[in-house]
N, C-alpha and C positions, 0 to 999 in steps of 0.2 A: 503492500498501500502506500505510493509515494507521498512524502510530505509535500503537501501545494501553498501553506501559509506562511505568511514572511516573518510572522511573527511565532517563536516558538511553542506558544501553547497555543496557539487560535486553534482550537478545536471543530476542525470542520471537518470532521472524517466521511466518508460517505457509508451510507446503509451497507454492512454487509449481504451480501448477496445468500441465498442457498445453499449456491456452492460452494461460497467462501466459507460458511461457518463449515460445512461437512470436511472442507481442507485443513482449518484451523483444529477441530475438533480430534482431526483423526493425527496431525503433529503436532500438537499436547502432549496425546497419548504417546509418540515416539521420543517426544524430546525428555520427558520425565523418565522412560524406561529406560530409554539408550544413554541420555546424555548426548549434549553437542558435536562433539567431534563423531559418534560412530550415526548418528541421525543424517541418513541422504534422503532424497528426492524418491529415490525409488522404496523405501521403506514406508514414507509417506503417502506413500500415492496407493501400495499395497493395505497400508490403515484405514485413509480415505475413500480408497473405494475409486479412486479417479483414475487419469492418467497421468502419467511422468508432464506430459507437456500443459496438461490444465493448470499445475502447479505453477509452473513457470509462466505460464499467461496472465496469471493473478499476482504471483506475488514475485518475479524474479528471481531468487536465488535462493538458498537459505537462508541468509542476514535478514533477505527481507522478510520469511517467511517468521522468522522468530521478533523481527520488529512488529509485526500483525497482530504477533500473539500479546505482547507487550501493551499496544493499543488496547488492544481488546480489552486484558485484563484492569486496565488502570487508566488510559485517559478518556475510555467511554463513560466510566462513573461520575467522570466532571464534567460531564456534559451540560450539566441543567445548572451549573456553576458558572461554566466559562462556554456560555454559548454565546456570547460577544468579544469581540477583539481584547475587548478592556475590563478587567472585571469592576465590577460593580456594586453599590450595596456598602452598608455603616461599617466599620471597619471590624466592631467588636460583635455582631453578626455574620458578616461575608468570613473572619476568618477562622472564628469556628466553626464554620460549616466546611469550608475548607478542607481545617485536619479531622471531624467528625467523617468526612464522605471518604477521605483517606483512610482511616484508620477501623470504618466498617465497611462500607463495600468495595474498598479494595483490600486490605489486608484480612479482612475474614474470608477471602474468596483463596480455598485452599490449592486451588492449581497458582495463582500470584504465589502464595508463598513458596511452595515447590517451585517455579521458575526463578524465584531470586535467592534461596539454597543452591540451584543449579548453575545462576551464575555468579558467584562467590566459589563456588565447587572448580568451577574449571576456568576462573580469573588469569589464574597462571600461564595457562596454555592458550588460553584463548583472550588476551587483553583486549581486543575487539570488542568480546563479547559483554567486557564490561563496561567497555564506554559506550556500547549501545542502550544498553538499559541506562547508565546515567543523562544520558541525553534525552532519551524516551519519557525518563521518568522524572532528572532529580533534577537537569535543568531547564525542562519548560515549563515546569512549576516555580524554581527560583526565576526565572527570567518577567515572566507575567506577572509575579508577587512583588518585584523588584521594582515595575511600573507602578503597581497600586501603589509603595509607599510611597514612590516618588510624586503621585499627583493627590498626599493626602499630604499637605505642610502641614496640617492639625496633628499629628503623630509626632511630629517635631523630631526625625529620623535622621539623623545626619547620613546615614552608611545604608541608605534600601539595599542595596544585592548584597551586604554582610546581612546583614535584617531579614530579609529573603532566604540566602542560603542558609541560615542556622534554623528557618521554623521548617525548610522542608528538609533539612541533612535530621533533623530531630523525628520527623516522622517515618521517616527510612527508617533512624537509626534504632527506632523503637521498636518496627516489627522486626528486626535482626538481631535483637539483644532478647526481647521475648519471645519471638515465635520460632528462631532457628539456635539460638546459642539457650534454651533451657533459661532463658528471664523468669518464667513464672512460675518458678521449682527454688530458684536461688534470688534473684532479688525483685520481687513482683512488685510492678509500679502500676497505679489504676492509670488508666486511659483518661479518666478526667483530671487527676493531676497532673500528666503530662501536657492534657491542652489549656488548664489553667496555667500552669504556669509560662506557657508560650504566649498567650492570651497579656498577662501580667508583663514580661518582658516588651512587646511591641506597646501596649498599651501608656506603660509605668512613662515615657519621657513627654506625652502628651502630657500627662496628669500633674506631671513636676513642671511642665510649664505652665499649665493654668495655674499653678498654686504658685 
């Protein structure tokens, strides 16, 4: 699925056709079973019940297929929020909505967590895979949030890009620690506590300025 937007987080993804959904369902089973390195178009075509040429016509190559999976499991969950080229809404409600969407619709999806684990496991041998995840998820969120912070001077944020990075990075690292590195058992932290602290971080400067 090609990226047609000028903004890294403008989500104007075309609707997935029935054939594309069939391919993606087969692909995710193969990726999670075989790993990235051993996944081939032949294996995906067999699993999905389509020809290899059909996969190429829709997704170009294995990297394009994996990108499409990431988009399906992450960006599409944000379409209700990121329906416009700019984030809209009051900071207190919008930012919590962004955080809650990631931690529920995205992080609660077992396929997403499994793919994230796959990215981490194979990142040493396939650094491009890790970069792909970073670009598809973290950088897109950071870009649009940075624009939003910069367009709201009342927040009194001196470095919008850094705060956007902290906000998105905290959400991703929370999922890694809690869901993949057994944080639930060793050092459990509720989602509400995380979001409350992130909101305090973002909103505290404006409160201090008013004071």
